[in-house]
VOTOR-559246 format. One line per field, with one value per residue (C-alpha): y, x, z; residue number from 1. Coordinates in nm, 4 decimals. Layout:
! residues N
py <- Y_...
px <- X_...
pz <- Z_...
resi <- NUM_...
! end
This chain:
! residues 598
py <- -3.1340_-3.0831_-2.7972_-2.8333_-2.6315_-2.6612_-2.4992_-2.4186_-2.3725_-2.2331_-2.2462_-2.1261_-2.0838_-1.7319_-1.6422_-1.9684_-1.8303_-1.6841_-2.0067_-2.1975_-1.9504_-2.0166_-2.3966_-2.5489_-2.9161_-2.8550_-2.6291_-2.8765_-3.1632_-2.9596_-2.8617_-3.2250_-3.3281_-3.0583_-3.1418_-3.5089_-3.4174_-3.2144_-3.4566_-3.6655_-3.3453_-3.2778_-3.6317_-3.6303_-3.3229_-3.4739_-3.2799_-3.3768_-3.2359_-3.0948_-3.0216_-2.9512_-2.6514_-2.5767_-2.3983_-2.4785_-2.6718_-2.6363_-2.8252_-2.8966_-2.9696_-3.0542_-2.8352_-2.4851_-2.5830_-2.8768_-2.6564_-2.3902_-2.6408_-2.8140_-2.4792_-2.4065_-2.7560_-2.7326_-2.3962_-2.5032_-2.8094_-2.5992_-2.3562_-2.6527_-2.7912_-2.4502_-2.3741_-2.5294_-2.4363_-2.1334_-1.8419_-1.8914_-2.2500_-2.1889_-2.2562_-2.0876_-2.1425_-1.8753_-2.0044_-1.8516_-1.9913_-1.9356_-2.1236_-2.1210_-2.2857_-2.4585_-2.6419_-2.9890_-3.1422_-3.4357_-3.4018_-3.0276_-2.7390_-2.4066_-2.0877_-1.7430_-1.8844_-2.0799_-1.7620_-1.5754_-1.8388_-1.7930_-1.4154_-1.4488_-1.6516_-1.3444_-1.1415_-1.3977_-1.3471_-1.6117_-1.8868_-1.7819_-1.7699_-1.5232_-1.6183_-1.4403_-1.2964_-1.5231_-1.8329_-1.6969_-1.6367_-1.9967_-2.1364_-1.8864_-2.0563_-2.3688_-2.1957_-2.1773_-1.9144_-1.5387_-1.3897_-1.0313_-0.8184_-0.7098_-0.4919_-0.4863_-0.5854_-0.5495_-0.8180_-0.8395_-0.9783_-0.9946_-0.7489_-0.6811_-0.5997_-0.8956_-0.8558_-1.0468_-1.1967_-1.3215_-1.5468_-1.6293_-1.8720_-1.7314_-1.8006_-1.8440_-1.7746_-1.4751_-1.5301_-1.4103_-1.0633_-1.1896_-1.4533_-1.2295_-1.1033_-0.8085_-0.5568_-0.5333_-0.3409_-0.5190_-0.7664_-0.6292_-0.3150_-0.4936_-0.4894_-0.5512_-0.9084_-0.9458_-1.2631_-1.2898_-1.5583_-1.7496_-1.5530_-1.7460_-1.8607_-1.7949_-1.9275_-2.2670_-2.4956_-2.4378_-2.0731_-2.1759_-2.1085_-1.7393_-1.6816_-1.8724_-1.6876_-1.3509_-1.4394_-1.5435_-1.2303_-1.0134_-1.1894_-1.1182_-0.7553_-0.6778_-0.8528_-0.5974_-0.3257_-0.2500_-0.1532_-0.4875_-0.8622_-1.0714_-1.4365_-1.6931_-1.8779_-2.1913_-2.0093_-1.8985_-2.1551_-2.4142_-2.2488_-2.2697_-2.4066_-2.4288_-2.2580_-2.0939_-1.7470_-1.4780_-1.4215_-1.7855_-1.7822_-1.4678_-1.6217_-1.9419_-1.7655_-1.4636_-1.2067_-0.8435_-0.7891_-1.0248_-0.9715_-1.1759_-1.1534_-1.3282_-1.3655_-1.4003_-1.4564_-1.3933_-1.4318_-1.1937_-1.0012_-1.0613_-0.9013_-0.9037_-0.7870_-0.7572_-0.6316_-0.5544_-0.6392_-0.6148_-0.9647_-0.9056_-0.6396_-0.7500_-0.3917_-0.3575_-0.1111_-0.1017_-0.2614_-0.2478_-0.3861_-0.4193_-0.4985_-0.5761_-0.7221_-1.0351_-0.9414_-1.0200_-1.2288_-1.1824_-0.8075_-0.7755_-0.9838_-0.7658_-0.4477_-0.5727_-0.6848_-0.3419_-0.1637_-0.3935_-0.3741_0.0070_0.0558_-0.2050_-0.1026_0.2568_0.1507_-0.0753_0.2085_0.4398_0.1811_0.1269_0.5022_0.5444_0.2395_0.3120_0.3687_0.0729_0.1093_0.0834_0.2887_0.1376_0.3782_0.2224_0.3770_0.2100_0.3566_0.7033_0.6443_0.5276_0.8224_1.0532_0.8818_0.9457_1.3191_1.3098_1.1741_1.4767_1.7047_2.0296_2.2583_2.1853_1.8105_1.8001_1.9868_1.7297_1.4466_1.5928_1.5845_1.2287_1.1006_1.2630_1.0888_0.7565_0.8061_0.9007_0.5762_0.3708_0.5408_0.2378_0.2857_0.3569_0.4364_0.7170_0.8824_0.8534_1.0094_1.2888_1.3711_1.3713_1.6233_1.8485_1.8689_1.9031_2.1759_2.3845_2.3173_2.3977_2.7286_2.6413_2.6823_2.8713_2.6489_2.7159_2.5551_2.3704_2.2234_2.0929_1.9448_1.7705_1.6307_1.4904_1.3405_1.1782_1.0285_0.8949_0.7462_0.5765_0.4087_0.3028_0.1467_-0.0277_-0.0736_-0.2832_-0.0178_0.1346_0.4123_0.5049_0.5253_0.7250_0.9870_0.9987_1.0552_1.3277_1.5046_1.4907_1.6192_1.9147_2.0029_1.9872_1.6711_1.5330_1.2274_1.1141_1.1592_0.9492_0.6725_0.6539_0.6552_0.3720_0.1766_0.2302_0.1006_-0.2001_-0.2881_-0.2750_-0.2520_-0.2365_0.0797_0.3593_0.6128_0.5043_0.5394_0.8823_0.9939_0.8724_1.1126_1.3945_1.3188_1.3452_1.6666_1.8286_1.7778_1.9014_1.5700_1.6711_1.4231_1.1330_1.2947_1.3377_0.9715_0.8618_1.1210_1.0308_0.6601_0.7211_0.9521_0.7060_0.4108_0.5827_0.9436_0.9255_0.8883_1.2181_1.1367_1.2453_1.5396_1.3993_1.6539_1.9527_1.7900_1.7189_2.0829_2.2004_1.9565_2.0658_2.4324_2.3902_2.2266_2.5315_2.3181_2.5682_2.4290_2.0938_2.2830_2.4415_2.1046_1.9430_2.2478_2.2357_1.8678_1.9457_2.2371_2.0127_1.7917_2.0812_2.4256_2.6124_2.4234_2.7017_2.5571_2.4688_2.8242_2.9665_2.7542_2.8270_3.2018_3.1625_2.9490_3.1951_3.4786_3.2897_3.2276_3.6036_3.5647_3.8667_3.9329_3.5700_3.5661_3.8769_3.7199_3.3975_3.5965_3.7811_3.4478_3.3235_3.6335_3.6307_3.2809_3.3525_3.7298_3.7171_3.5318_3.6903_3.5522_3.5655_3.3888_3.1338_3.0350_3.0004_2.6424_2.5437_2.3643_2.2842_2.1952_2.4041_2.7840_2.8306_2.6305_2.8512_3.1641_3.0555_2.9966_3.3264_3.5063_3.3625_3.4609_3.8164_3.8464_3.7379_4.0145_3.8213_4.0691_4.0160_4.0678_4.2773_4.5731_4.5670_4.5957_4.8905_5.0763_5.0231_5.1679_5.4720_5.5290_5.5111_5.7562_6.0026_5.9881_6.0427
px <- 2.8133_2.8151_2.7466_2.5335_2.3320_1.9608_1.6254_1.4314_1.0567_0.9130_0.5376_0.2930_-0.0846_-0.2282_-0.4400_-0.3619_-0.3631_-0.7112_-0.8394_-0.7003_-0.8688_-1.2023_-1.1780_-0.8558_-0.9326_-1.0943_-0.8120_-0.5429_-0.7265_-0.7743_-0.4070_-0.2959_-0.5359_-0.4089_-0.0482_-0.1122_-0.2785_0.0168_0.2839_0.2786_0.3407_0.6534_0.7833_0.6965_0.9150_1.2112_1.1583_1.1689_1.0196_1.3036_1.0765_0.7161_0.6215_0.2997_0.1468_0.3799_0.6793_1.0245_1.1066_1.4307_1.4549_1.7614_1.6331_1.4821_1.2668_1.1272_1.0724_0.8839_0.6733_0.5886_0.4866_0.2546_0.1032_0.0571_-0.1155_-0.3342_-0.4457_-0.5100_-0.7225_-0.9309_-0.9646_-1.0725_-1.3077_-1.6208_-1.5476_-1.7004_-1.4586_-1.4063_-1.2870_-1.0601_-0.6963_-0.4348_-0.0598_0.1979_0.5215_0.8689_1.1189_1.4938_1.8038_2.1620_2.4329_2.3053_2.4635_2.3172_2.3415_2.1365_1.8658_1.8228_1.9462_2.0855_2.2348_2.1504_1.9777_1.7403_1.6693_1.5916_1.3310_1.1714_1.1632_1.0156_0.7242_0.6132_0.5863_0.3739_-0.0004_-0.2256_-0.2616_0.0507_0.4273_0.7152_1.0404_1.3744_1.4916_1.7975_1.5770_1.3229_1.5854_1.6989_1.3454_1.1679_1.2385_1.0596_0.7540_0.4171_0.2603_0.3325_0.4881_0.4663_0.7716_0.7218_1.0337_1.3160_1.2456_1.4565_1.4400_1.5561_1.9105_1.9575_2.2274_2.1264_1.7878_1.6197_1.4412_1.1125_0.8622_0.5197_0.2423_-0.1131_-0.3390_-0.6460_-0.9636_-0.7913_-1.0633_-1.0206_-1.0018_-1.2928_-1.2135_-1.1751_-0.9249_-0.7060_-0.3726_-0.4259_-0.2881_-0.2077_0.1075_0.3722_0.5637_0.9044_0.8146_0.7162_1.0644_0.9451_0.8435_0.6735_0.6480_0.4145_0.5417_0.2851_0.2142_0.3309_0.0582_0.1801_-0.1385_-0.3055_-0.3105_-0.6841_-0.6082_-0.3916_-0.6805_-0.6774_-0.3067_-0.3268_-0.6424_-0.4872_-0.1832_-0.3993_-0.6131_-0.3020_-0.1645_-0.4930_-0.5111_-0.1537_-0.1997_-0.4671_-0.2010_-0.0581_0.2979_0.4549_0.4056_0.2914_0.3928_0.1177_0.0333_0.2062_0.5388_0.5563_0.3545_0.6183_0.8339_0.5716_0.7164_1.0680_1.3632_1.5024_1.6567_1.4736_1.7697_1.7686_1.3902_1.4086_1.6705_1.4710_1.1488_1.3193_1.1509_1.2602_1.0671_0.9356_0.6527_0.6441_0.4448_0.2787_-0.0636_-0.1158_-0.4535_-0.5244_-0.8843_-1.1011_-0.8080_-0.5779_-0.2415_-0.1001_0.2536_0.4058_0.7211_0.8375_1.2012_1.4513_1.5993_1.9239_2.0307_1.8166_1.6851_1.3508_1.1567_0.8367_0.6834_0.3325_0.1294_-0.2478_-0.4334_-0.8012_-1.0966_-1.2097_-1.5784_-1.6875_-1.3866_-1.4196_-1.4802_-1.1773_-0.9648_-1.0751_-0.9901_-0.6410_-0.5863_-0.6892_-0.4577_-0.1667_-0.2048_-0.2383_0.0749_0.2844_0.1869_0.2902_0.6238_0.7067_0.6466_0.8579_1.1383_1.1391_1.1447_1.4500_1.6395_1.9793_1.9640_2.0583_2.4111_2.3364_2.3696_2.0432_1.7837_1.4369_1.0952_1.0777_1.4151_1.2895_0.9644_1.1351_1.3743_1.0767_0.9048_1.2061_1.1727_0.7967_0.8304_1.0390_0.7365_0.9161_0.8361_1.1716_1.1414_0.7903_0.9177_1.1971_0.9459_0.7299_1.0214_1.1174_0.7592_0.7351_1.0582_0.9163_0.6000_0.8116_1.0080_0.6928_0.3592_0.1792_0.3174_-0.0136_0.1254_0.3464_0.0373_-0.1437_0.1407_0.1861_-0.1856_-0.1506_0.1342_-0.0570_-0.3508_-0.1367_0.0830_-0.2276_-0.3676_-0.0356_-0.0281_0.2985_0.1601_-0.1321_-0.4320_-0.4821_-0.7469_-0.4684_-0.3249_-0.6621_-0.7268_-0.3883_-0.4496_-0.7843_-0.6315_-0.3519_-0.6004_-0.8226_-0.5199_-0.4044_-0.7438_-0.7527_-0.4057_-0.4727_-0.8472_-0.7849_-0.5863_-0.7736_-0.5117_-0.5827_-0.9573_-0.8920_-0.6951_-0.9621_-1.2236_-1.0130_-0.9701_-1.3446_-1.4194_-1.1842_-1.3533_-1.7004_-1.8077_-1.9688_-2.1485_-1.8506_-1.6248_-1.8509_-1.8759_-1.4953_-1.4400_-1.6878_-1.5123_-1.1770_-1.3131_-1.4731_-1.1422_-0.9536_-1.1573_-0.8284_-0.7077_-0.7483_-0.6577_-0.9622_-1.1869_-1.0426_-1.1098_-1.4667_-1.4676_-1.3620_-1.6686_-1.8947_-1.7168_-1.7654_-2.1437_-2.1748_-2.2019_-1.9371_-2.0064_-1.9677_-1.6517_-1.5038_-1.5622_-1.3756_-1.0972_-1.0397_-1.0281_-0.7744_-0.5649_-0.5668_-0.4570_-0.2328_-0.1365_0.2130_0.1234_0.1967_-0.0511_-0.3291_-0.3694_-0.6138_-0.5380_-0.6103_-0.9287_-1.0415_-0.9744_-1.2048_-1.4837_-1.4815_-1.4759_-1.7877_-1.9592_-1.8510_-1.6308_-1.3460_-1.1342_-1.1158_-1.0312_-0.7311_-0.6130_-0.6223_-0.4663_-0.1845_-0.1322_-0.1081_0.1297_0.3526_0.3928_0.4150_0.4667_0.3872_0.0689_-0.1424_-0.4851_-0.3932_-0.2652_-0.5840_-0.8320_-0.6394_-0.6772_-1.0490_-1.1136_-0.9336_-1.1399_-1.4662_-1.3634_-1.3177_-0.9438_-0.8782_-0.5121_-0.4210_-0.6332_-0.4540_-0.1173_-0.2263_-0.3384_-0.0043_0.1846_-0.0394_0.0234_0.3962_0.4155_0.1735_0.1885_-0.0293_-0.3128_-0.6534_-0.9951_-1.1390_-0.8396_-0.8228_-1.1894_-1.1738_-1.0487_-1.3220_-1.6153_-1.8239_-2.1849_-2.3410_-2.3107_-2.3515_-2.0297_-1.8358_-1.9896_-1.8965_-1.5332_-1.5212_-1.6554_-1.3834_-1.1031_-1.2297_-1.2709_-0.9084_-0.7956_-0.7159_-0.7679_-1.0757_-0.9084_-0.6651_-0.9030_-0.9022_-0.5241_-0.5238_-0.7966_-0.6106_-0.2935_-0.4824_-0.6574_-0.3275_-0.1677_-0.4564_-0.4361_-0.0586
pz <- -0.5976_-0.9720_-1.2078_-1.5174_-1.7642_-1.7018_-1.7637_-1.4472_-1.4105_-1.0859_-1.0168_-0.7561_-0.7300_-0.7578_-0.4544_-0.2782_0.0769_0.0334_-0.1194_0.1799_0.4139_0.2447_0.2101_0.3367_0.2717_-0.0674_-0.1873_-0.0863_-0.2558_-0.5755_-0.5788_-0.5493_-0.8273_-1.0640_-0.9826_-1.0606_-1.3918_-1.5183_-1.3950_-1.7188_-1.9183_-1.7121_-1.7695_-2.1418_-2.1920_-2.0068_-1.6852_-1.3196_-1.0019_-0.7916_-0.4971_-0.4044_-0.1915_-0.0102_-0.3069_-0.5965_-0.7245_-0.8820_-1.2039_-1.3914_-1.7655_-1.9735_-2.2583_-2.2536_-2.5506_-2.3532_-2.0483_-2.2461_-2.4392_-2.1119_-1.9591_-2.2526_-2.2325_-1.8530_-1.8677_-2.1606_-1.9659_-1.6553_-1.8597_-1.9771_-1.6245_-1.4932_-1.7809_-1.6321_-1.2715_-1.0941_-1.0623_-0.6883_-0.7438_-1.0451_-0.9596_-1.1757_-1.1763_-1.2449_-1.3983_-1.4169_-1.6708_-1.6961_-1.8027_-1.6878_-1.4839_-1.1692_-0.8778_-0.8224_-0.4751_-0.3395_-0.6060_-0.5435_-0.7575_-0.6427_-0.7838_-0.9181_-1.2250_-1.0016_-0.8062_-1.1295_-1.2245_-0.8811_-0.9287_-1.2783_-1.1420_-0.9433_-1.2671_-1.4542_-1.4917_-1.3346_-1.5941_-1.7849_-1.7597_-1.7609_-1.9301_-1.9350_-2.2679_-2.2502_-2.2343_-2.4829_-2.7528_-2.7236_-2.7401_-2.9678_-3.3008_-3.1760_-3.0256_-3.2004_-2.9696_-2.9601_-2.6470_-2.5197_-2.4444_-2.0806_-2.0669_-1.8115_-1.4525_-1.1409_-0.8735_-0.5141_-0.4757_-0.8560_-0.9604_-1.3216_-1.4722_-1.6460_-1.9792_-1.9578_-2.2032_-2.0952_-2.2249_-2.1149_-2.3064_-2.4756_-2.2859_-1.9498_-1.6886_-1.4627_-1.0905_-0.8807_-0.7382_-0.3849_-0.4994_-0.7100_-0.5905_-0.3598_-0.6079_-0.9741_-0.8905_-1.0986_-0.8894_-0.9888_-0.7954_-0.4784_-0.3345_0.0211_0.1033_0.4421_0.6474_0.9469_1.1843_1.3924_1.7091_2.0146_2.2526_2.6075_2.7677_2.7865_2.4842_2.4331_2.3457_2.0496_1.8122_1.9029_1.8386_1.5091_1.4078_1.4868_1.2744_0.9813_1.0077_1.0108_0.7007_0.5243_0.6387_0.5321_0.1971_0.1034_0.0921_-0.2530_-0.1598_-0.0732_-0.1000_0.1964_0.2131_0.2486_0.5687_0.4408_0.4085_0.7708_0.9686_0.8786_1.1477_1.4204_1.7417_1.6004_1.7614_1.4487_1.4338_1.2417_1.0109_0.9025_0.8604_0.6470_0.4214_0.3892_0.2824_0.1211_0.3482_0.3703_0.6939_0.9596_1.2045_1.5216_1.8406_2.1287_2.2879_2.6633_2.8275_3.1938_3.3048_3.1061_2.9581_2.6613_2.5936_2.2394_2.1674_1.8222_1.6589_1.3074_1.2421_0.9599_0.9984_0.8103_1.0610_1.3545_1.3867_1.5598_1.3433_1.5467_1.8528_1.9913_2.2815_2.3061_2.6282_2.5786_2.7638_2.5856_2.5596_2.2046_2.1047_1.7292_1.7559_1.9823_1.7421_1.4500_1.6416_1.7254_1.3646_1.2373_1.4811_1.4006_1.0240_1.0285_1.2361_1.0583_0.7042_0.7701_0.9196_0.6249_0.3791_0.5964_0.6176_0.2408_0.1805_0.4053_0.2756_0.1134_-0.2601_-0.4783_-0.6192_-0.9883_-1.3032_-1.4304_-1.2932_-1.2727_-1.2156_-0.8757_-0.7744_-0.8647_-0.6797_-0.3600_-0.3658_-0.4094_-0.1192_0.1047_0.0326_0.0788_0.4326_0.5361_0.4795_0.4020_0.1110_-0.0508_-0.0034_-0.1469_-0.4530_-0.4887_-0.4474_-0.7255_-0.9704_-0.8745_-0.8999_-1.2441_-1.3452_-1.2224_-1.4295_-1.7301_-1.6962_-1.6386_-1.7145_-1.5683_-1.2170_-1.0420_-0.6990_-0.8358_-0.9872_-0.6525_-0.4515_-0.7054_-0.6802_-0.3004_-0.3122_-0.5522_-0.3115_0.0018_-0.1468_-0.2119_0.1357_0.3032_0.1159_-0.0577_-0.4097_-0.5573_-0.6219_-0.9917_-1.2090_-1.3927_-1.0706_-0.9543_-1.2989_-1.2955_-0.9455_-1.0570_-1.3717_-1.1710_-0.9240_-1.2016_-1.3787_-1.0592_-1.0172_-1.3809_-1.3551_-1.0219_-0.9666_-0.6534_-0.4653_-0.1731_-0.1646_-0.5282_-0.4607_-0.1422_-0.3329_-0.6039_-0.3325_-0.1748_-0.5096_-0.5758_-0.2245_-0.2614_-0.5904_-0.4338_-0.6169_-0.3031_-0.4427_-0.6507_-0.3479_-0.1261_-0.3887_-0.4270_-0.0495_0.0044_-0.2717_-0.0975_0.2336_0.0606_-0.1066_0.2230_0.5457_0.7411_0.5618_0.8158_0.5500_0.3499_0.6554_0.7265_0.3692_0.4151_0.7111_0.4755_0.2631_0.5692_0.6719_0.3313_0.3406_0.6989_0.8873_1.1374_1.4177_1.1746_1.0419_1.3913_1.4708_1.1566_1.1901_1.5560_1.4755_1.1990_1.4178_1.7075_1.4956_1.2442_1.3115_1.1641_0.7968_0.6190_0.3408_0.5740_0.8116_1.0663_1.3379_1.1117_0.9838_1.3389_1.4294_1.1500_1.2410_1.6053_1.5031_1.2898_1.5883_1.7921_2.0155_2.0096_2.2936_2.1130_1.7939_1.9654_2.0978_1.7538_1.5855_1.8422_1.7568_1.3845_1.4410_1.6510_1.3425_1.0952_1.2579_0.9338_0.8450_0.6891_0.7635_1.1228_1.1797_1.0271_1.2222_1.5423_1.4858_1.4071_1.7185_1.9489_1.8050_1.8598_2.2214_2.2718_2.3368_2.1174_2.1949_2.1339_1.8167_1.6863_1.7584_1.5872_1.2816_1.2818_1.2804_0.9984_0.7882_0.8635_0.7163_0.4295_0.3600_0.0454_0.2182_0.2589_0.3495_-0.0022_-0.1523_0.1285_0.1019_-0.2753_-0.2327_0.0156_-0.1457_0.1607_0.0915_0.3730_0.3264_0.7023_0.7633_0.5251_0.6785_1.0302_0.9338_0.7458_1.0536_1.2775_1.0387_1.0089_1.3889_1.4276_1.1941_0.8778_0.5888_0.3752_0.0376_-0.1604_-0.1529_0.2280_0.2348_-0.0079_0.1866_0.5150_0.3672_0.2316_0.5652_0.7576_0.5145_0.5565_0.9347_0.9507
resi <- 1_2_3_4_5_6_7_8_9_10_11_12_13_14_15_16_17_18_19_20_21_22_23_24_25_26_27_28_29_30_31_32_33_34_35_36_37_38_39_40_41_42_43_44_45_46_47_48_49_50_51_52_53_54_55_56_57_58_59_60_61_62_63_64_65_66_67_68_69_70_71_72_73_74_75_76_77_78_79_80_81_82_83_84_85_86_87_88_89_90_91_92_93_94_95_96_97_98_99_100_101_102_103_104_105_106_107_108_109_110_111_112_113_114_115_116_117_118_119_120_121_122_123_124_125_126_127_128_129_130_131_132_133_134_135_136_137_138_139_140_141_142_143_144_145_146_147_148_149_150_151_152_153_154_155_156_157_158_159_160_161_162_163_164_165_166_167_168_169_170_171_172_173_174_175_176_177_178_179_180_181_182_183_184_185_186_187_188_189_190_191_192_193_194_195_196_197_198_199_200_201_202_203_204_205_206_207_208_209_210_211_212_213_214_215_216_217_218_219_220_221_222_223_224_225_226_227_228_229_230_231_232_233_234_235_236_237_238_239_240_241_242_243_244_245_246_247_248_249_250_251_252_253_254_255_256_257_258_259_260_261_262_263_264_265_266_267_268_269_270_271_272_273_274_275_276_277_278_279_280_281_282_283_284_285_286_287_288_289_290_291_292_293_294_295_296_297_298_299_300_301_302_303_304_305_306_307_308_309_310_311_312_313_314_315_316_317_318_319_320_321_322_323_324_325_326_327_328_329_330_331_332_333_334_335_336_337_338_339_340_341_342_343_344_345_346_347_348_349_350_351_352_353_354_355_356_357_358_359_360_361_362_363_364_365_366_367_368_369_370_371_372_373_374_375_376_377_378_379_380_381_382_383_384_385_386_387_388_389_390_391_392_393_394_395_396_397_398_399_400_401_402_403_404_405_406_407_408_409_410_411_412_413_414_415_416_417_418_419_420_421_422_423_424_425_426_427_428_429_430_431_432_433_434_435_436_437_438_439_440_441_442_443_444_445_446_447_448_449_450_451_452_453_454_455_456_457_458_459_460_461_462_463_464_465_466_467_468_469_470_471_472_473_474_475_476_477_478_479_480_481_482_483_484_485_486_487_488_489_490_491_492_493_494_495_496_497_498_499_500_501_502_503_504_505_506_507_508_509_510_511_512_513_514_515_516_517_518_519_520_521_522_523_524_525_526_527_528_529_530_531_532_533_534_535_536_537_538_539_540_541_542_543_544_545_546_547_548_549_550_551_552_553_554_555_556_557_558_559_560_561_562_563_564_565_566_567_568_569_570_571_572_573_574_575_576_577_578_579_580_581_582_583_584_585_586_587_588_589_590_591_592_593_594_595_596_597_598
! end
């Protein structure tokens, strides 16, 4: 082994896994042709190919000037090669450039400075490159193109923040929407990297296609989430059939979480098992089993994929939120956001208040952090619905502004569009809410939260059976996500259909999760009153008022913008039957009447 100073360039293809899913042979052939075309540029600048990967390569140069000039020449050539191609066939490299001391062993290079180049590649825009400030300062006096200061970025397993500069050639074609990266959330924030290992086929060899197809579908479904990064098929299928421990696999592909599972077929039935693990500790974070009749094979595969992705996505977010804080004096926006998320998941009034402050800090540190805007809007709406804060005009306006900002910053986030839809629905903007919800579902058909929010839109306009179907589906597949209150929503839908026993069941479910949930307490009291269970209704109203002593019917209904007046009237009737006071005037009159009678 020897040590030497070197410049390192790391490259991969943006959207490669989706391109392979669409046309495997054509994508591979195009990649080889592009790689051959840029090879002379690498050699002409004194570089060498250290190794090729499934969708990229690692290069070493003796000079950072040569490495940067080669990167500019490569990306300029690629822009020319892509210029006349349709958007769905354009192939764009992302390059990361760094320099430093490396360990050379058997024609490969290792070390922290190599790892930094790899991390920088994830920050680069398709068709451009990202270079560390250290490397840029060495090369800048020789460069003829302007670079953009992208600020400080934190990367997994890199102790200190890295100052980054970026460049993209003018006229570089944009990728087609379906071939872009799943989210525009900056890569330095995507601390969680998820690898889906090929599901083991425990049946006959002819069933291999199903286990492989399920794995590929799950990779695609998870990649549509905006919170983490999902490794491509090529990264994980290399371990298919190999007896390698998950910890070694995770270190090889740099995965924070691994998903593994198996498929067993017996006659007309299929059993799929899956687990989510943290490979460094070996902790099993989640496990699930699905037994299904084969029937329509593709429909069944899609159902299992949807169930798996919903459960796993929620658990990854929960695991990241509860991860130990990074020991560092350099506080980043993402650190603040994650700490806020940990409070948010506790779902108490005090914790939500703490989450609000931390999300605001995150936005202050990085105003472009879309997901922090979305979660802050969520808390604003929930705090009003829980009865923890007064729903002022200013609060609703801020929630709407936060939701709109989140969508503007990340127009490919189904979560951002879901929250925008929810905000519109709560304000009574029914058409705008429906449009945003449909956009959320189109962006990520596997997002049960988006489908549930579509249910809210149906609920608000009085289409309660459609709403119940969507709420029940969301609750069945993902009832542990505190962003959504499916049980309470289901209780309201059943109440407005006069199915009061079902209302009580769903209200009980919501109160099990959150015993002080204002709307669940209120709908429970109304349903008991409509059933004629007057003593229980009075007691339920007493509990409601004990928790929210300033509540009255007029004030409560002020935040309800249902389209059908008869729905609002029916709810109002139930509350009054239960004994919830109509308004402030009712309380004053009652006090006067009692005084006169005493």
